[in-house]
C-alpha positions as CSV (number, residue, x, y, z in Angstrom):
1,M,32.4,-35.7,28.5
2,F,29.3,-34.8,30.2
3,G,28.9,-37.9,32.5
4,F,26.1,-39.2,30.6
5,P,26.1,-42.8,29.1
6,E,27.2,-43.5,25.7
7,G,28.8,-40.1,25.3
8,K,25.5,-38.4,24.9
9,R,24.6,-34.9,26.0
10,Y,21.5,-36.1,27.7
11,N,20.7,-38.9,30.1
12,T,19.1,-41.9,28.1
13,S,17.2,-44.9,29.7
14,A,19.0,-47.2,27.3
15,G,22.3,-46.1,28.5
16,R,21.1,-46.4,32.1
17,Y,20.0,-50.1,31.5
18,R,23.2,-51.0,30.0
19,R,25.1,-49.4,32.8
20,I,23.2,-51.2,35.4
21,Y,22.6,-54.5,33.8
22,G,25.3,-54.8,31.2
23,E,23.1,-55.0,28.2
24,R,20.3,-53.4,26.3
25,L,16.8,-54.4,27.2
26,Q,14.1,-54.0,24.8
27,K,10.4,-53.3,25.6
28,L,7.7,-55.3,24.2
29,V,4.1,-53.6,24.0
30,I,1.5,-55.7,25.6
31,D,-2.3,-55.2,25.5
32,A,-3.7,-56.9,28.3
33,G,-7.2,-55.8,27.7
34,F,-7.5,-53.2,30.4
35,S,-10.0,-50.3,30.2
36,C,-9.9,-46.8,31.6
37,P,-12.1,-45.0,34.2
38,N,-12.3,-42.2,31.8
39,R,-14.1,-44.4,29.2
40,D,-16.2,-47.1,31.1
41,G,-18.4,-44.6,32.9
42,T,-16.5,-44.5,36.2
43,L,-15.2,-40.9,35.4
44,G,-16.5,-40.4,31.8
45,T,-17.2,-42.3,28.7
46,G,-15.3,-40.2,26.0
47,G,-11.9,-40.6,27.3
48,C,-9.3,-37.8,26.9
49,T,-9.9,-35.7,23.9
50,Y,-6.6,-36.6,22.1
51,C,-6.9,-40.4,22.6
52,D,-7.1,-43.3,20.4
53,N,-4.9,-46.2,21.6
54,A,-5.0,-48.0,18.3
55,A,-2.7,-45.3,17.0
56,F,0.1,-46.0,19.7
57,H,0.8,-49.7,19.7
58,P,2.3,-52.1,17.2
59,G,0.3,-55.0,15.2
60,Y,1.5,-57.6,17.4
61,S,0.0,-56.2,20.5
62,V,-3.6,-57.3,20.3
63,P,-5.8,-58.1,23.3
64,G,-7.3,-61.2,21.6
65,K,-3.8,-63.0,21.8
66,T,-2.3,-64.4,25.0
67,L,0.4,-62.5,26.7
68,H,2.9,-65.1,25.7
69,Q,1.9,-65.0,22.0
70,Q,2.2,-61.2,22.2
71,I,5.6,-61.5,23.7
72,D,6.9,-64.1,21.3
73,E,5.7,-62.0,18.3
74,G,7.2,-59.0,19.7
75,I,10.6,-60.7,20.1
76,E,10.3,-61.8,16.5
77,F,9.5,-58.2,15.5
78,H,12.4,-56.6,17.3
79,R,14.9,-59.4,16.5
80,R,15.3,-57.9,13.0
81,R,16.6,-54.6,14.4
82,Y,18.2,-55.7,17.5
83,P,19.6,-59.2,16.9
84,K,21.9,-59.2,19.9
85,V,19.0,-58.5,22.5
86,T,18.2,-61.4,24.5
87,H,16.2,-59.9,27.5
88,Y,13.1,-57.9,27.4
89,L,10.8,-55.9,29.5
90,A,7.0,-56.6,29.1
91,Y,5.4,-53.0,28.6
92,F,1.9,-53.1,29.6
93,Q,0.9,-49.9,27.6
94,S,-2.7,-49.7,26.3
95,Y,-5.1,-47.9,28.5
96,S,-4.7,-48.0,32.3
97,N,-2.7,-51.1,33.3
98,T,-3.5,-51.0,37.0
99,Y,-7.2,-50.7,36.6
100,A,-8.3,-54.0,37.9
101,P,-8.5,-55.8,41.3
102,L,-5.3,-56.7,42.7
103,A,-5.7,-60.5,42.1
104,K,-6.3,-59.8,38.4
105,L,-3.0,-57.7,38.4
106,R,-1.1,-60.5,40.0
107,E,-2.2,-63.0,37.3
108,L,-1.4,-60.8,34.5
109,Y,2.0,-59.7,35.7
110,G,3.0,-63.0,36.8
111,E,2.2,-64.5,33.3
112,A,4.3,-61.9,31.6
113,L,7.2,-62.6,34.1
114,S,7.0,-66.3,33.7
115,H,8.1,-66.0,30.1
116,P,11.9,-67.0,30.0
117,S,13.0,-63.9,28.1
118,V,11.2,-61.4,30.2
119,V,13.1,-59.8,33.1
120,G,10.8,-56.9,34.2
121,L,7.6,-54.9,33.6
122,V,7.0,-51.5,32.7
123,I,3.4,-50.7,33.7
124,G,1.7,-47.7,32.0
125,T,-1.3,-46.3,34.0
126,R,-3.1,-43.3,35.2
127,P,-2.3,-41.5,38.5
128,D,-5.9,-41.9,39.7
129,C,-5.6,-45.9,39.2
130,V,-3.2,-46.9,41.9
131,N,-3.5,-47.2,45.7
132,E,-1.4,-48.3,48.7
133,E,-2.2,-51.9,48.2
134,K,-1.3,-52.2,44.7
135,L,1.9,-50.3,45.1
136,D,2.7,-52.4,48.1
137,Y,2.4,-55.5,45.9
138,L,4.6,-54.0,43.1
139,A,7.4,-53.1,45.7
140,S,7.3,-56.6,46.9
141,L,7.5,-58.0,43.3
142,S,10.4,-55.6,42.7
143,G,12.0,-56.8,45.8
144,G,11.9,-60.3,44.8
145,Q,9.5,-61.3,47.5
146,A,6.3,-61.9,45.5
147,Q,6.0,-65.3,43.9
148,D,5.2,-64.3,40.4
149,G,7.8,-65.8,38.2
150,G,10.7,-63.7,37.0
151,G,13.3,-63.5,34.3
152,V,17.0,-64.8,34.4
153,F,19.9,-62.8,33.1
154,A,22.7,-64.6,31.4
155,D,25.0,-64.5,34.5
156,E,22.6,-64.6,37.5
157,K,19.2,-64.4,38.9
158,R,18.1,-60.9,39.5
159,R,15.0,-59.4,41.1
160,P,12.3,-58.4,38.4
161,I,12.5,-54.8,37.1
162,V,9.4,-53.0,37.9
163,V,8.7,-49.5,36.5
164,V,5.5,-47.5,37.0
165,E,5.0,-45.1,34.2
166,Y,2.1,-42.5,34.7
167,G,0.4,-40.5,31.9
168,I,0.7,-37.0,33.4
169,E,0.5,-35.1,30.1
170,S,0.7,-31.6,31.6
171,C,1.5,-30.0,35.0
172,Y,-1.4,-27.3,34.5
173,D,-4.9,-28.1,35.9
174,V,-6.5,-25.8,33.3
175,T,-5.0,-27.9,30.4
176,L,-5.9,-31.3,32.2
177,M,-9.5,-29.9,32.5
178,R,-9.7,-29.0,28.8
179,I,-8.3,-32.2,27.5
180,N,-10.9,-34.1,29.7
181,R,-8.2,-36.0,31.7
182,G,-10.2,-36.5,34.7
183,H,-7.6,-35.7,37.4
184,D,-5.7,-32.8,38.4
185,F,-2.0,-32.4,38.8
186,E,-2.0,-32.8,42.6
187,C,-3.3,-36.4,42.0
188,A,-0.3,-37.0,39.6
189,R,2.1,-35.6,42.1
190,K,0.7,-37.9,45.0
191,A,0.8,-41.0,42.8
192,V,4.4,-40.3,41.8
193,E,5.6,-39.7,45.4
194,M,3.7,-42.8,46.8
195,T,5.4,-44.8,44.2
196,A,8.9,-43.4,44.7
197,E,8.5,-43.8,48.3
198,R,8.4,-47.8,47.9
199,G,11.7,-47.7,45.9
200,L,10.2,-48.3,42.7
201,D,11.3,-46.7,39.4
202,V,8.7,-44.1,38.3
203,G,8.2,-42.8,34.8
204,A,6.1,-39.9,33.5
205,H,4.6,-38.9,30.1
206,F,4.1,-35.4,28.8
207,I,2.6,-34.1,25.7
208,L,4.1,-31.1,24.2
209,G,1.5,-28.8,22.3
210,L,-1.7,-29.4,24.2
211,P,-4.2,-26.7,23.5
212,G,-3.9,-23.4,25.4
213,E,-0.2,-24.2,26.1
214,T,2.5,-21.8,25.1
215,R,6.2,-22.3,24.6
216,Q,7.0,-20.6,27.7
217,M,4.4,-22.7,29.7
218,L,6.2,-25.8,28.6
219,L,9.7,-24.2,29.7
220,D,8.1,-23.1,33.0
221,Q,6.8,-26.6,33.9
222,C,10.4,-28.0,33.7
223,A,11.0,-27.0,37.3
224,T,7.9,-28.8,38.4
225,I,8.9,-32.0,36.6
226,S,12.2,-31.8,38.1
227,S,10.7,-31.4,41.6
228,L,8.9,-34.9,41.1
229,P,10.9,-38.0,42.2
230,L,10.9,-39.5,38.8
231,T,13.4,-42.0,37.4
232,S,12.5,-41.4,33.7
233,I,10.6,-39.2,31.4
234,K,8.8,-39.3,28.0
235,F,7.9,-36.3,25.7
236,H,5.6,-36.7,22.8
237,Q,4.5,-33.9,20.3
238,L,0.8,-33.6,19.9
239,Q,-0.5,-35.3,17.1
240,I,-4.0,-34.8,15.9
241,V,-5.5,-38.2,15.5
242,K,-8.4,-38.6,13.1
243,G,-11.9,-39.2,14.7
244,T,-10.9,-37.7,18.2
245,R,-12.5,-34.7,19.8
246,M,-9.3,-32.9,19.7
247,E,-9.5,-33.1,15.9
248,K,-12.6,-31.2,15.9
249,E,-11.2,-28.8,18.5
250,Y,-8.2,-28.0,16.3
251,A,-10.3,-27.6,13.2
252,A,-12.3,-25.0,15.1
253,C,-9.5,-23.3,16.9
254,P,-6.2,-23.9,15.4
255,E,-4.8,-20.6,16.8
256,D,-5.0,-22.3,20.4
257,F,-2.5,-25.0,19.5
258,L,1.4,-24.7,19.4
259,R,2.3,-26.4,16.1
260,L,5.9,-26.6,15.5
261,G,8.0,-27.7,12.5
262,L,10.6,-30.4,13.2
263,D,13.6,-27.9,13.5
264,D,11.5,-25.6,16.0
265,Y,10.4,-28.7,17.9
266,L,14.1,-29.9,18.3
267,D,14.9,-26.4,19.7
268,L,12.0,-26.7,22.1
269,V,13.1,-30.2,23.1
270,I,16.7,-28.8,23.9
271,D,15.4,-25.8,25.7
272,I,13.6,-28.3,28.0
273,L,16.5,-30.7,28.4
274,E,18.6,-27.9,29.5
275,R,16.1,-27.1,32.4
276,L,15.7,-30.8,33.6
277,R,17.5,-32.4,36.4
278,P,20.6,-34.0,34.9
279,D,19.9,-37.5,36.6
280,L,16.4,-37.7,35.0
281,C,16.5,-40.4,32.3
282,V,15.0,-39.3,29.0
283,E,13.3,-42.3,27.3
284,R,11.6,-40.6,24.4
285,V,11.5,-37.0,22.9
286,A,8.9,-37.6,20.2
287,G,6.2,-40.2,19.3
288,E,5.2,-42.0,16.1
289,V,1.7,-42.7,15.0
290,P,1.0,-44.5,11.7
291,P,0.2,-42.1,8.9
292,R,-3.2,-43.6,8.4
293,F,-4.3,-42.1,11.7
294,V,-3.5,-38.6,11.0
295,S,-4.6,-36.0,8.4
296,E,-1.2,-34.6,7.9
297,T,2.5,-35.6,8.4
298,P,4.2,-32.3,8.7
299,W,7.6,-33.9,9.5
300,G,7.5,-36.2,6.6
301,L,7.9,-39.8,7.7
302,I,10.9,-39.5,9.7
303,R,11.3,-42.3,12.3
304,N,12.4,-41.8,15.9
305,D,15.9,-42.9,15.3
306,G,16.3,-40.1,12.8
307,I,14.9,-37.7,15.2
308,L,17.4,-38.8,17.8
309,K,20.2,-38.3,15.4
310,L,19.1,-34.8,14.6
311,L,18.9,-34.1,18.3
312,D,22.3,-35.2,18.9
313,Q,23.6,-32.9,16.1
314,R,21.6,-29.9,17.2
315,L,22.9,-30.3,20.9
316,E,26.5,-30.3,19.4
317,E,25.7,-27.2,17.3
318,R,24.4,-25.5,20.3
319,D,27.1,-26.9,22.5
320,T,24.7,-27.7,25.4
321,F,23.5,-30.5,27.4
322,Q,20.8,-31.7,29.7
323,G,20.7,-29.8,33.1
324,R,22.7,-27.0,31.7
325,L,20.2,-24.4,33.1
326,Y,18.9,-26.5,35.9
327,N,18.8,-24.9,39.3
328,A,17.8,-27.1,42.3
329,N,16.8,-23.9,44.2
330,N,14.2,-23.0,41.7
């Protein structure tokens, strides 16, 4: 009806993979033991004010395990829910997964790609942790020129899928400074452009509800997001994780935070989708944190698949779709 995969009213990444590769590709979260320049003293030692990486990855993803062990356990974990999936993307998620010398990156990425069920990489990192040399290597890997293993689809050999996913979080420098991000938005824009120029798929992550940001600010930044040469995007509601500096900030100044119930949040997401480029693939509209990491669960224990069903229903009720209000000239 709207030209989006699977009859959706927005452009899903899962649908894109099915359209291009003819099957569902499931991500397997990997913790390869990387650090972060905002934690090891290069930029700072406290990290971003909202961050506790332990809250954002599954139990099978533990840095003490080998990459192949994490992959094998991840396949078993997902097999119960997706029994027909046969090919996987190794998702280097925890911390900054390009924050190491190139020789180390080649070793780790090659190890993941040598697993027979893995056909590509999704590399989560910071905009200030890439350079020309690392991106050139990833481009050569994606182009099938680097000898670092590679997966095989059922019908034919293909070049490894390589996606570089940047944590941008906000388009506003005042916000990035407040959350102790350690880089400005121009750094993010440059990293995205450098990556896209090499023909690599580029993803970006944004948090909705960071301190000081209003609903209108979140809508206004849609034009900036759409101007970036991104392939995919993730949105995540701000969750106040126990023990973080943001927990203390929220306790001291709750009025600075946009806290929305699930219904209002879905309406905000739809308002954002309406303003985004229609070709931009949406990977996620909300995040999940185990209840033990947060002091409150205002949405109850609803899972992401339940949220997506509600989103589909609300899009139908509002009779709208991604890109309805998008204007390329703005």
